Backbone bond lengths (Angstrom), bond angles and torsions (degrees), N, CA, C in turn:
res aa  C-N    CA-C-N  psi(-1)  N-CA   C-N-CA  omega(-1)  CA-C   N-CA-C  phi
1 X - - - 1.453 - - 1.531 108.61 -
2 X 1.311 115.67 73.65 1.456 118.77 -175.25 1.513 113.29 -103.02
3 X 1.297 116.86 -32.43 1.460 119.62 -175.29 1.520 111.29 -77.32
4 X 1.316 114.74 148.62 1.467 121.37 178.78 1.527 111.04 -57.93
5 X 1.321 116.70 -37.95 1.462 119.56 -178.93 1.528 111.03 -65.69
6 X 1.336 117.91 -32.59 1.461 120.50 176.10 1.522 110.64 -64.29
7 X 1.327 117.17 -41.89 1.467 120.80 177.93 1.523 111.08 -66.07
8 X 1.326 115.85 -39.94 1.467 119.75 177.82 1.529 110.56 -63.88
9 X 1.340 116.83 -40.69 1.458 121.11 178.51 1.524 110.19 -64.65
10 X 1.328 116.66 -45.03 1.460 120.12 179.35 1.525 110.53 -62.65
11 X 1.316 116.77 -43.21 1.470 120.06 178.70 1.526 110.56 -61.19
12 X 1.319 117.12 -40.98 1.460 121.47 178.36 1.531 110.69 -62.31
13 X 1.317 117.27 -40.10 1.462 121.01 178.94 1.531 110.93 -68.81
14 X 1.322 116.72 -33.79 1.469 121.01 175.89 1.526 109.75 -65.38
15 X 1.325 116.60 -43.60 1.470 120.36 177.83 1.531 109.55 -60.19
16 X 1.323 117.15 -42.67 1.465 120.68 177.76 1.522 110.32 -59.07
17 X 1.331 117.01 -42.77 1.472 120.50 178.37 1.523 110.98 -63.64
18 X 1.327 116.87 -40.54 1.462 120.74 179.77 1.524 111.60 -66.38
19 X 1.313 116.77 -28.56 1.469 120.23 177.19 1.526 111.64 -70.13
20 X 1.323 116.36 -8.77 1.462 121.16 176.10 1.519 113.16 -94.66
21 X 1.341 117.20 1.08 1.465 121.91 179.50 1.531 107.83 -105.82
22 X 1.323 115.60 126.30 1.462 120.77 -175.94 1.523 111.34 -116.41
23 X 1.318 114.51 144.05 1.451 120.63 168.25 1.530 104.43 -69.85
24 X 1.335 118.68 126.49 1.469 119.08 -175.20 1.523 114.33 -66.03
25 X 1.318 117.57 -15.31 1.464 119.72 -179.17 1.519 113.15 -97.13
26 X 1.340 116.72 -11.22 1.466 121.21 -176.05 1.527 107.69 -131.81
27 X 1.322 118.76 128.49 1.467 121.12 -175.72 1.540 114.02 -79.05
28 X 1.334 116.59 43.66 1.464 122.33 178.95 1.522 107.03 -135.87
29 X 1.329 116.53 143.09 1.460 118.78 -178.79 1.531 111.62 -69.35
30 X 1.320 115.94 158.63 1.462 121.23 -173.34 1.522 112.97 -66.90
31 X 1.333 117.55 -26.76 1.466 119.51 178.71 1.521 110.52 -70.37
32 X 1.331 116.61 -47.44 1.464 120.80 179.75 1.530 111.57 -68.22
33 X 1.341 116.69 -27.97 1.463 120.19 176.47 1.529 111.97 -70.18
34 X 1.317 116.86 -15.70 1.455 120.11 -178.82 1.518 113.21 83.71
35 X 1.328 116.61 22.49 1.459 120.26 179.48 1.527 112.85 -81.32
36 X 1.320 116.88 -16.06 1.467 120.91 178.86 1.521 108.18 -91.66
37 X 1.319 116.46 114.61 1.465 121.74 -178.34 1.520 111.89 -90.60
38 X 1.320 117.60 -28.37 1.456 118.97 -179.08 1.510 112.22 -165.06
39 X 1.342 114.56 148.85 1.463 122.12 175.75 1.525 106.60 -133.53
40 X 1.308 116.53 115.53 1.458 121.87 177.65 1.523 107.81 -110.89
41 X 1.335 116.56 126.86 1.450 121.71 -179.98 1.517 107.48 -122.78
42 X 1.346 116.76 127.47 1.466 117.49 176.75 1.530 109.95 -99.83
43 X 1.301 116.17 171.79 1.468 121.78 -173.75 1.526 113.02 -68.07
44 X 1.331 117.99 -13.24 1.465 121.26 177.94 1.529 112.34 -94.48
45 X 1.330 116.85 -0.05 1.456 120.27 178.44 1.515 114.45 88.95
46 X 1.314 116.77 17.59 1.459 120.48 175.37 1.524 108.62 -92.40
47 X 1.318 116.00 134.24 1.462 121.59 -172.12 1.525 109.77 -123.40
48 X 1.329 114.96 133.94 1.460 121.55 172.60 1.526 107.05 -115.73
49 X 1.318 115.98 125.73 1.460 122.28 178.55 1.521 107.75 -114.82
50 X 1.317 115.91 129.28 1.451 121.60 172.85 1.519 106.95 -108.90
51 X 1.324 115.39 127.81 1.458 119.24 -176.08 1.515 110.34 -143.91
52 X 1.315 114.36 170.17 1.453 121.52 174.58 1.520 107.82 -134.96
53 X 1.294 115.89 -176.20 1.464 122.76 174.27 1.522 107.53 -126.40
54 X 1.315 116.36 167.28 1.463 119.06 -178.06 1.518 111.93 -65.96
55 X 1.334 117.22 -23.45 1.460 121.54 -179.48 1.522 109.67 -156.87
56 X 1.334 118.02 142.85 1.466 119.55 175.05 1.535 112.45 -59.91
57 X 1.322 117.29 -22.99 1.460 121.47 179.17 1.530 112.47 -88.78
58 X 1.317 116.88 9.50 1.464 121.88 -178.66 1.534 109.48 -55.71
59 X 1.337 117.18 128.92 1.458 119.62 -176.79 1.533 114.42 -66.58
60 X 1.334 117.93 -16.08 1.466 120.24 179.84 1.532 111.91 -104.15
61 X 1.314 116.96 19.06 1.470 120.46 -177.47 1.527 112.16 -54.11
62 X 1.304 117.78 -38.13 1.454 120.47 -179.95 1.510 113.51 -77.75
63 X 1.330 117.48 -28.60 1.462 122.09 -176.16 1.525 114.10 -88.67
64 X 1.314 117.33 -34.31 1.467 120.20 -171.90 1.534 112.74 -59.40
65 X 1.338 120.47 -46.57 1.470 118.37 177.96 1.532 112.71 -60.12
66 X 1.315 117.39 -32.72 1.465 120.99 178.03 1.528 110.06 -67.54
67 X 1.334 116.71 -42.38 1.467 121.01 177.90 1.526 111.23 -63.86
68 X 1.340 116.49 -41.14 1.469 121.13 179.57 1.526 109.93 -65.26
69 X 1.315 117.13 -46.14 1.471 121.56 178.86 1.524 110.38 -57.81
70 X 1.324 117.49 -46.19 1.461 121.65 -179.84 1.527 111.61 -62.51
71 X 1.326 116.99 -42.52 1.464 120.62 -179.97 1.527 110.94 -63.56
72 X 1.324 116.50 -44.58 1.470 120.43 -178.78 1.519 110.50 -66.63
73 X 1.329 117.66 -41.52 1.465 120.49 -176.98 1.517 113.20 -70.73
74 X 1.320 118.47 -12.15 1.465 120.86 175.96 1.524 112.55 -84.01
75 X 1.320 117.24 -8.48 1.465 120.82 179.37 1.527 108.87 -76.15
76 X 1.321 116.00 129.95 1.467 121.01 178.31 1.528 109.50 -59.22
77 X 1.320 116.47 130.93 1.462 121.12 180.00 1.522 113.28 100.88
78 X 1.325 116.92 -14.57 1.464 120.35 177.08 1.525 107.96 -87.72
79 X 1.317 115.82 123.88 1.466 121.05 178.28 1.525 111.16 -82.48
80 X 1.320 115.74 -43.92 1.465 121.66 -179.40 1.522 108.11 -163.49
81 X 1.322 114.84 156.98 1.468 120.30 179.15 1.521 109.56 -133.36
82 X 1.310 114.47 146.16 1.457 122.32 171.99 1.520 106.58 -122.92
83 X 1.314 116.23 140.12 1.457 121.42 -179.15 1.523 108.41 -121.58
84 X 1.323 115.06 124.19 1.457 120.72 177.05 1.518 108.66 -108.16
85 X 1.315 115.28 127.31 1.454 121.48 177.28 1.521 107.89 -94.87
86 X 1.325 116.27 127.61 1.462 120.97 -179.04 1.522 109.80 -129.86
87 X 1.308 115.81 155.45 1.466 121.44 176.51 1.521 110.65 -116.78
88 X 1.333 116.21 7.22 1.462 120.98 -176.22 1.522 109.52 -126.83
89 X 1.301 119.73 111.67 1.466 126.71 4.16 1.525 110.06 -80.18
90 X 1.312 116.17 154.72 1.464 119.56 177.21 1.529 110.86 -63.46
91 X 1.318 115.52 146.89 1.462 120.40 177.36 1.524 109.59 -70.69
92 X 1.330 115.30 140.46 1.459 121.78 172.42 1.527 107.89 -135.26
93 X 1.309 116.84 164.62 1.462 121.08 -179.83 1.522 112.40 -61.85
94 X 1.325 117.87 -22.18 1.467 120.84 179.01 1.524 111.85 -65.23
95 X 1.324 118.49 -18.71 1.460 122.36 -179.98 1.529 111.84 -77.30
96 X 1.327 116.89 -15.52 1.466 120.50 -178.99 1.520 110.62 -70.04
97 X 1.315 115.00 147.77 1.460 119.57 174.60 1.522 109.27 -71.00
98 X 1.325 115.59 163.56 1.461 120.36 176.88 1.522 110.21 -59.75
99 X 1.332 115.28 -39.04 1.459 120.80 179.17 1.534 110.85 -59.32
100 X 1.342 116.78 -44.61 1.466 120.66 179.40 1.522 111.15 -65.02
101 X 1.318 116.25 -41.41 1.469 119.67 179.24 1.523 111.40 -62.20
102 X 1.333 115.99 -41.52 1.458 120.41 177.72 1.518 110.39 -63.53
103 X 1.331 115.63 -45.22 1.467 121.08 -177.42 1.531 111.24 -62.25
104 X 1.330 116.44 -34.72 1.460 120.49 -177.81 1.527 112.49 -93.56
105 X 1.340 116.77 1.31 1.460 120.86 176.69 1.523 114.37 77.73
106 X 1.318 117.56 25.58 1.462 121.40 178.84 1.525 112.88 -90.40
107 X 1.320 117.77 1.23 1.464 121.18 -179.68 1.503 109.67 -126.53
């Protein structure tokens, strides 16, 4: 995986996998909700995901990073993934995609 296009393809496949992970309290995937702050992919297939949750009191705070790690590691070409949970900056509804806002009736 040396070419830039290979990394872009892998990153795109990771995003697709993340779109399959849902916050159990909101019927929108975590990517469209804006919970994914960053995805770093290196040429060896190691992935670092920085994410947040809608609230520090979220009941799935302990489970969500595990679900994200599992989803990313199922993508062909990913060797391993690490997920960092951050609260800075705090999540707000402005981070949601237009699609998520429409789906949740915010537009």
